[in-house]
C-alpha positions in Angstrom: -8.6 -41.1 25.9 -11.4 -39.4 27.8 -11.1 -35.6 28.2 -10.1 -33.8 31.4 -12.9 -32.9 33.8 -10.9 -30.9 36.3 -12.1 -27.5 35.0 -15.4 -26.4 36.5 -16.3 -24.9 33.2 -15.8 -28.1 31.2 -19.1 -28.7 29.4 -18.2 -32.3 28.6 -17.9 -33.4 32.3 -21.3 -35.0 32.5 -20.9 -36.9 29.2 -17.4 -38.1 30.3 -18.7 -39.6 33.6 -21.6 -41.4 31.8 -19.3 -42.9 29.1 -16.7 -44.1 31.6 -19.1 -45.6 34.0 -21.3 -47.3 31.4 -18.1 -48.9 29.9 -17.2 -50.2 33.3 -20.8 -51.4 34.0 -20.9 -53.3 30.7 -17.6 -55.0 31.4 -18.6 -55.8 34.9 -22.0 -57.3 33.7 -20.2 -59.5 31.2 -17.7 -60.6 33.8 -20.5 -61.4 36.3 -22.4 -63.4 33.8 -19.3 -65.5 33.1 -18.7 -66.1 36.8 -22.4 -67.1 37.3 -22.2 -69.5 34.3 -19.0 -71.1 35.5 -20.6 -71.8 38.9 -17.1 -71.4 40.4 -17.5 -68.6 42.9 -17.0 -68.7 46.6 -19.3 -66.0 48.0 -22.5 -65.3 46.0 -23.6 -62.6 48.4 -20.4 -60.6 47.7 -20.9 -61.1 44.0 -24.4 -59.7 44.1 -23.3 -56.8 46.2 -20.4 -55.9 43.9 -22.5 -56.0 40.7 -25.3 -54.1 42.5 -22.9 -51.3 43.6 -21.6 -51.0 40.0 -25.0 -50.7 38.6 -26.1 -48.3 41.3 -23.0 -46.1 40.5 -23.9 -46.3 36.8 -27.4 -45.2 37.5 -26.2 -42.3 39.5 -23.7 -41.4 36.7 -26.7 -41.1 34.3 -29.1 -39.3 36.7 -26.9 -36.8 38.5 -26.2 -33.4 36.9 -22.4 -33.5 37.4 -22.0 -30.1 35.6 -23.7 -28.5 38.6 -21.4 -30.1 41.2 -17.8 -29.3 42.1 -15.3 -31.0 39.9 -13.9 -33.2 42.6 -17.3 -34.7 43.3 -16.8 -36.9 40.2 -14.0 -38.7 42.1 -16.7 -40.4 44.2 -17.7 -42.6 41.2 -14.3 -44.3 40.6 -13.9 -44.7 44.4 -17.2 -46.4 44.6 -16.2 -48.6 41.7 -13.1 -49.6 43.6 -15.3 -50.7 46.5 -17.6 -52.6 44.2 -14.8 -54.4 42.5 -13.4 -55.4 45.9 -16.6 -57.4 46.6 -16.2 -59.0 43.2 -12.7 -60.0 44.0 -13.9 -61.5 47.3 -16.6 -63.4 45.5 -14.2 -65.1 43.1 -10.5 -64.6 44.1 -9.1 -66.8 41.4 -11.2 -65.4 38.6 -9.0 -62.5 37.7 -11.8 -60.0 38.4 -9.2 -57.8 40.1 -8.1 -56.7 36.6 -11.3 -54.5 36.6 -9.6 -52.3 39.2 -7.5 -50.9 36.3 -10.6 -49.0 35.0 -11.1 -46.7 38.0 -7.3 -46.4 38.5 -6.9 -45.2 34.9 -9.9 -42.9 35.2 -8.5 -41.2 38.3 -5.0 -41.0 36.9 -6.2 -39.3 33.7 -8.7 -36.9 35.2 -7.5 -36.0 38.7 -4.4 -34.9 40.6 -1.3 -36.9 41.5 -2.3 -37.1 45.2 -5.7 -38.7 44.4 -4.1 -41.0 41.9 -1.6 -42.3 44.4 -4.3 -42.7 47.0 -6.6 -44.8 44.8 -3.7 -46.8 43.4 -2.3 -47.4 46.8 -5.7 -48.4 48.2 -6.2 -50.9 45.3 -2.8 -52.5 45.9 -3.3 -52.8 49.7 -6.8 -54.3 49.2 -5.4 -56.8 46.6 -2.5 -57.8 48.8 -4.8 -58.2 51.8 -7.2 -60.4 50.0 -4.3 -62.4 48.5 -2.7 -62.9 51.9 -6.0 -64.2 53.3 -6.7 -66.7 50.5 -3.2 -68.0 49.6 -0.1 -69.3 51.3 3.3 -68.3 50.3 4.5 -66.0 47.6 2.8 -66.0 44.1 3.8 -64.2 41.0 0.4 -62.6 40.6 1.0 -60.8 43.9 3.5 -58.6 42.1 2.1 -58.4 38.6 -1.2 -56.7 39.4 0.4 -54.0 41.6 3.1 -53.4 39.0 0.4 -53.1 36.3 -1.6 -50.7 38.5 1.5 -48.5 39.2 2.5 -48.5 35.5 -1.0 -47.7 34.3 -1.4 -44.9 36.9 1.9 -43.4 35.8 1.0 -43.6 32.2 -2.4 -42.0 32.9 -0.8 -39.1 34.7 1.7 -38.7 31.9 -1.1 -38.5 29.3 -3.0 -36.2 31.6 -0.1 -33.8 31.9 0.6 -33.9 28.2 -3.0 -33.3 27.3 -3.2 -30.5 29.8 -0.1 -28.9 28.3 -1.6 -29.2 24.8 -4.9 -27.7 25.9 -3.1 -24.9 27.6 -1.1 -24.2 24.4 -4.2 -24.4 22.3 -6.0 -22.1 24.6 -3.2 -19.6 24.4 -3.1 -19.8 20.6 -6.9 -19.5 20.5 -6.7 -16.3 22.6 -3.9 -15.0 20.2 -6.0 -15.9 17.2 -9.1 -14.3 18.7 -7.1 -11.1 19.4 -5.8 -11.1 15.9 -9.3 -11.7 14.5 -10.7 -8.9 16.6 -7.9 -6.5 15.4 -8.5 -7.6 11.8 -12.2 -7.1 12.2 -11.6 -3.6 13.7 -9.3 -2.6 10.9 -11.7 -3.9 8.3 -14.5 -1.9 9.9 -12.3 1.2 9.9 -11.2 0.7 6.3 -14.9 0.1 5.3 -15.9 3.2 7.2 -13.2 5.3 5.5 -14.1 4.0 2.1 -17.8 4.8 2.7 -16.9 8.3 3.8 -14.2 9.5 1.3 -15.4 11.5 -1.8 -13.1 9.8 -4.3 -13.8 6.5 -6.0 -11.9 3.4 -5.0 -12.1 0.1 -7.0 -10.0 -3.0 -6.4 -9.5 -5.4 -9.3 -8.2 -8.9 -8.4 -5.5 -10.8 -10.2 -8.3 -12.7 -12.0 -9.8 -9.5 -13.4 -12.8 -9.4 -11.2 -13.9 -6.3 -9.3 -13.5 -7.2 -5.6 -14.2 -3.8 -3.9 -16.0 -0.6 -4.8 -17.1 2.2 -2.6 -20.2 4.5 -3.0 -18.1 7.4 -4.3 -16.9 5.2 -7.3 -20.5 4.3 -8.1 -21.6 7.9 -7.8 -18.7 9.2 -10.0 -19.2 6.8 -12.9 -23.0 6.5 -12.6 -24.1 5.0 -15.9 -21.5 2.3 -16.8 -22.5 2.6 -20.5 -21.9 6.4 -20.6 -19.2 7.4 -23.2 -15.7 8.2 -22.0 -13.4 10.8 -23.6 -9.8 11.7 -23.5 -8.5 14.8 -21.6 -9.5 17.1 -24.5 -13.2 16.1 -23.8 -14.0 15.4 -27.5 -11.8 12.4 -28.5 -13.6 9.1 -27.6 -11.7 6.8 -25.4 -11.3 3.3 -27.0 -12.8 0.4 -24.9 -9.3 -1.1 -24.4 -8.0 2.2 -23.0 -10.7 2.5 -20.3 -9.3 2.5 -16.8 -11.2 -0.7 -15.9 -10.0 -2.5 -19.0 -6.4 -1.5 -18.4 -6.6 -2.5 -14.7 -7.9 -5.9 -15.7 -4.8 -6.3 -17.9 -2.6 -5.6 -14.9 -1.5 -2.2 -16.1 -0.7 0.6 -13.7 -0.9 4.3 -14.6 -0.7 7.7 -12.9 -2.8 10.8 -13.2 -4.8 9.8 -16.4 -7.5 12.4 -17.0 -10.7 11.4 -18.7 -14.2 12.9 -19.2 -17.2 10.8 -18.3 -20.4 11.4 -20.1 -21.3 13.2 -23.3 -21.8 16.9 -23.9 -24.7 18.5 -22.1 -25.2 15.4 -19.8 -23.6 16.6 -16.6 -20.3 15.2 -17.6 -17.4 14.9 -15.2 -13.6 15.3 -15.5 -12.0 12.4 -13.6 -8.3 12.1 -12.5 -7.6 8.3 -12.4 -4.6 6.5 -10.9 -4.1 2.7 -10.8 -1.5 1.1 -8.6 -0.5 -2.5 -7.8 -1.2 -3.8 -4.3 -0.5 -7.2 -2.7 -2.5 -8.7 0.1 -2.7 -12.3 1.4 -0.3 -13.3 -1.3 -2.6 -12.2 -4.1 -1.8 -9.1 -6.2 -4.4 -6.8 -7.5 -4.9 -3.3 -8.9 -6.5 -0.4 -6.9 -8.0 2.2 -9.2 -8.6 5.6 -7.5 -10.8 8.2 -9.3 -11.1 11.8 -8.3 -13.6 14.4 -9.6 -11.7 17.4 -10.9 -14.5 18.9 -12.9 -14.5 22.1 -10.8 -10.8 22.5 -11.1 -10.8 22.0 -14.9 -13.7 24.4 -15.3 -12.0 27.1 -13.2 -8.7 26.7 -15.1 -10.5 27.0 -18.4 -12.4 30.1 -17.2 -9.1 31.6 -16.0 -7.4 30.9 -19.3 -10.3 32.2 -21.3 -10.3 35.4 -19.3 -6.5 35.9 -19.5 -6.6 35.2 -23.3 -9.5 37.6 -23.8 -7.8 40.4 -21.8 -4.5 39.8 -23.5 -6.0 40.0 -27.0 -7.7 43.3 -26.0 -4.3 44.7 -24.8 -2.2 43.6 -27.7 -3.9 45.8 -30.3 -3.5 49.1 -28.4 0.0 48.2 -27.4 1.0 47.7 -31.0 -0.4 51.1 -31.9 1.4 52.7 -29.0 4.7 51.1 -30.2 4.1 52.4 -33.7 3.5 56.0 -32.6 6.5 55.9 -30.3 8.7 54.8 -33.2 7.4 57.7 -35.3 8.0 60.1 -32.5 11.5 58.9 -31.9 12.3 59.3 -35.6 11.6 63.0 -35.4 14.9 64.9 -36.2 14.3 67.9 -34.0 13.2 66.0 -30.9 14.7 67.4 -27.6 17.0 65.1 -25.7 14.9 65.1 -22.6 11.8 64.2 -24.5 13.7 61.5 -26.4 14.8 59.9 -23.1 11.2 59.9 -21.8 10.0 58.4 -25.1 12.7 55.7 -24.9 11.6 54.8 -21.4 8.0 54.5 -22.6 9.1 52.4 -25.5 11.1 50.0 -23.3 8.2 49.6 -20.9 5.8 49.1 -23.9 8.1 46.4 -25.3 8.2 44.7 -21.9 4.4 44.9 -21.6 4.0 43.6 -25.1 6.4 40.7 -24.4 4.4 39.9 -21.2 1.1 39.9 -23.2 2.7 37.5 -25.8 3.8 35.1 -23.0 0.3 35.2 -21.5 -1.2 34.4 -24.9 1.2 31.6 -25.4 0.6 30.1 -22.0 -3.2 30.5 -22.3 -3.4 28.6 -25.5 -5.6 25.5 -25.4 -3.7 23.1 -23.1 -5.2 20.2 -24.9 -4.0 21.3 -28.3 -1.4 19.1 -29.9 1.8 21.2 -29.8 3.6 18.4 -31.6 1.5 18.9 -34.7 2.6 22.6 -34.9 6.3 22.0 -34.7 8.3 22.2 -37.9 11.0 19.6 -37.3 14.1 19.9 -39.4 17.9 19.4 -38.9 19.1 22.7 -37.3 22.4 24.3 -36.3 22.1 24.7 -32.6 25.3 26.7 -32.3 24.1 29.3 -34.8 20.8 29.7 -32.9 22.7 30.2 -29.6 25.0 32.8 -31.1 22.1 34.7 -32.6 20.3 34.6 -29.2 23.4 35.9 -27.4 23.8 38.7 -30.0 20.3 39.8 -29.3 20.7 39.6 -25.5 24.1 41.5 -25.4 22.4 45.0 -25.0 20.4 43.9 -22.0 23.5 42.2 -20.5 25.6 45.3 -21.1 23.0 47.4 -19.3 23.8 45.4 -16.1 27.5 45.0 -16.9 27.2 41.3 -17.3 29.6 39.3 -19.5 28.2 36.4 -21.6 30.8 33.7 -22.1 30.3 31.8 -25.4 33.4 29.6 -25.3 31.2 26.5 -24.6 29.3 26.8 -27.9 30.5 23.9 -30.1 29.2 22.6 -33.5 25.9 21.0 -32.6 23.0 19.7 -34.6 19.5 18.8 -33.5 16.2 17.6 -35.1 13.9 20.4 -33.9 11.9 23.5 -34.7 14.5 26.3 -35.0 12.0 29.1 -34.0 10.9 27.2 -31.0 14.4 26.4 -29.9 15.3 30.1 -30.2 12.3 30.9 -28.0 13.6 28.5 -25.3 17.1 29.9 -25.5 15.8 33.5 -25.4 13.8 32.7 -22.2 16.8 31.1 -20.5 19.1 33.9 -21.4 16.5 36.5 -20.3 16.2 34.8 -16.9 20.0 34.5 -16.5 20.4 38.2 -17.2 17.6 39.1 -14.7 18.9 37.0 -11.9 22.7 37.1 -12.3 24.6 39.5 -10.0 25.4 43.0 -11.3 28.7 42.9 -13.1 28.4 39.1 -13.1 28.9 36.4 -15.7 26.8 34.0 -17.7 28.0 30.9 -19.5 26.2 29.4 -22.4 27.2 26.3 -24.4 26.0 23.4 -26.5 27.3 20.0 -27.8 26.1 16.7 -29.1 26.1 13.8 -26.7 25.0 10.4 -28.2 21.6 10.8 -29.7 20.9 14.1 -28.0 21.8 17.8 -28.3 22.6 19.5 -25.0 22.2 23.2 -24.3 23.3 24.6 -21.0 22.9 28.1 -19.6 24.4 29.1 -16.3 24.4 32.2 -14.2 26.3 33.2 -11.1 23.2 34.6 -9.3 21.8 33.7 -5.8 20.6 30.3 -7.0 17.3 28.5 -6.3 16.2 26.8 -3.1 15.6 23.0 -3.4 12.0 23.4 -2.3 11.3 25.9 -5.1 13.0 23.9 -7.8 10.1 21.5 -8.0 7.6 24.3 -8.8 9.9 26.3 -11.0 8.3 25.1 -14.2 4.7 25.7 -13.2 2.8 28.4 -14.9 2.7 31.8 -13.1 5.0 30.6 -10.4 7.6 33.0 -9.0 9.7 32.4 -6.0 9.1 34.3 -2.8 12.5 36.1 -3.0 11.8 37.2 -6.6 8.3 38.5 -5.8 9.8 40.6 -3.0 12.5 42.0 -5.4 12.3 44.6 -8.1 12.8 42.0 -10.8 9.9 41.9 -13.2 8.4 38.7 -14.8 5.2 36.8 -15.3 6.4 33.3 -14.2 5.5 31.9 -17.7 8.8 31.7 -19.5 10.1 28.4 -18.0 6.6 26.8 -18.2 6.4 27.7 -21.9 10.0 26.5 -22.4 9.3 23.1 -20.8 6.2 22.6 -22.9 8.2 23.3 -26.1 11.1 21.0 -25.1 8.9 18.1 -24.1 6.9 18.5 -27.3 10.2 17.8 -29.1 10.7 14.6 -27.1 13.4 16.2 -24.9 13.5 17.6 -21.4 14.7 20.6 -19.4 16.1 20.5 -15.8 17.7 22.8 -13.3 20.7 22.3 -11.2 21.2 24.9 -8.4 22.8 25.4 -5.0 21.7 28.5 -3.1 24.4 31.1 -3.4 26.2 29.4 -6.3 24.0 30.3 -9.2 21.7 28.1 -11.4 22.3 25.9 -14.4 19.5 25.1 -16.9 20.2 22.1 -19.1 18.0 21.4 -22.2 18.1 18.0 -24.0 16.8 17.7 -27.5 16.9 14.8 -30.1 20.0 15.1 -32.2 18.4 13.4 -35.3 15.1 12.4 -36.6 13.5 8.9 -36.4 15.3 6.3 -38.4 18.6 8.3 -38.7 21.6 6.3 -37.5 24.1 8.1 -35.4 27.7 8.3 -36.9 30.3 6.3 -35.0 32.5 9.1 -33.8 33.3 10.4 -30.3 31.2 13.3 -29.1 32.5 16.1 -26.9 30.7 16.8 -23.7 29.5 20.1 -22.3 32.2 21.6 -20.1 31.6 20.8 -16.4 31.4 24.5 -15.5 28.3 24.9 -17.8 26.3 22.0 -16.3 
């Protein structure tokens, strides 16, 4: 059906008028030829006038620029057609030319309002009945059929017009919605593109098919030469091709905080911190690889560690000499008591300073060195190590009138380095003695639990705030309350202990509620690889020691 031309902005109005009128003109021409050939017409003048008006209206439909006229001006064309077809009906009343009235009636019904449709249809019916009354006598069935057809066709045209108008309105509303969504998406895309162009970290998206879909200038700048060698975090071990970030991302792997070195020695190499995470957009999953340049941070950390290690080495030699001379002085039999007390104070402070230097040296060791290779893993008696550590810590605990409860120590075995485990226990006991309340209590215990050996050390001190527990195992970290107190420490003991425990394949965690003390729990492998656990029940660490 022809489109609606009621809108003044409809660009198809002119084309619609031409098509409708030319169709009616062709049908009228064909009907006129048939009438002339039949030589069965009553009024040749009316026939010529009707055909002439139809062709004149067709010529106007082609010539006139209807898109420049008001929309209702188009209604003149079907009204003129009704007049022309009236002359044709007069020329040949019995020829059925009145059926051609259906064309303008349908045109008006589809394209114009109900009022104009009723007016045109009513005019056609009145004209038809008038002509029928003048040319016939009595009632004929055709007197009812044509009017009924006109009414039905006009109603059907109006129905189609309303339905088409509703569909166009809905489509227009959906078009506006889609246009708004498109504008928002384009705005968001422009914003994301602008952000990616601005940020100083590299972003690369790898599609599910392994192809690189998006990269930003920072990524190109960070990686530079794609053929440059890549190294592990130590900066010297080459990174195999299948472990490169792009290769792993193409396999669909995700990883967090992988550190690599891009470029060889002396070539302006960069340390890169790389993370790959899975994303899903438009139903397609992919991997986003984010690379950050941490060269300045790593250089600063290495410079700090080198400086601390150098200074600590320089301090250790004189401190050892001082300790030796203090021991000789304290061994003198005729030393006055006041001088002995002063020398004992100096010795204790020298021992504390030497212990601090040892911690700094241990923490400043090459962070990329393989601690696992330096461990001497053997089956050890954890309970014996704990008792030895408690025995060594008793004098310091007695000085603060602190009781160390050892009832939780049970027969326990582990596959570990005995010296390193002793170092961890010493650190935990030292911290417990420092931070427990004066005349307080410390609990220490151990047991085997499944494939693990559990060590727990608990104090009844002020506890640790939740916000500080996350940073507790970082190097040189000390809580604000501790820094404001008179308790001495370097903030290295827990960091060193964590490194040792993790090198064993275990873990260390803290459980603390402010005001209720703190509990440190160490988990170590109970047996070496390939050793089957005995099928026997294991006792658990008492709840009060967890």
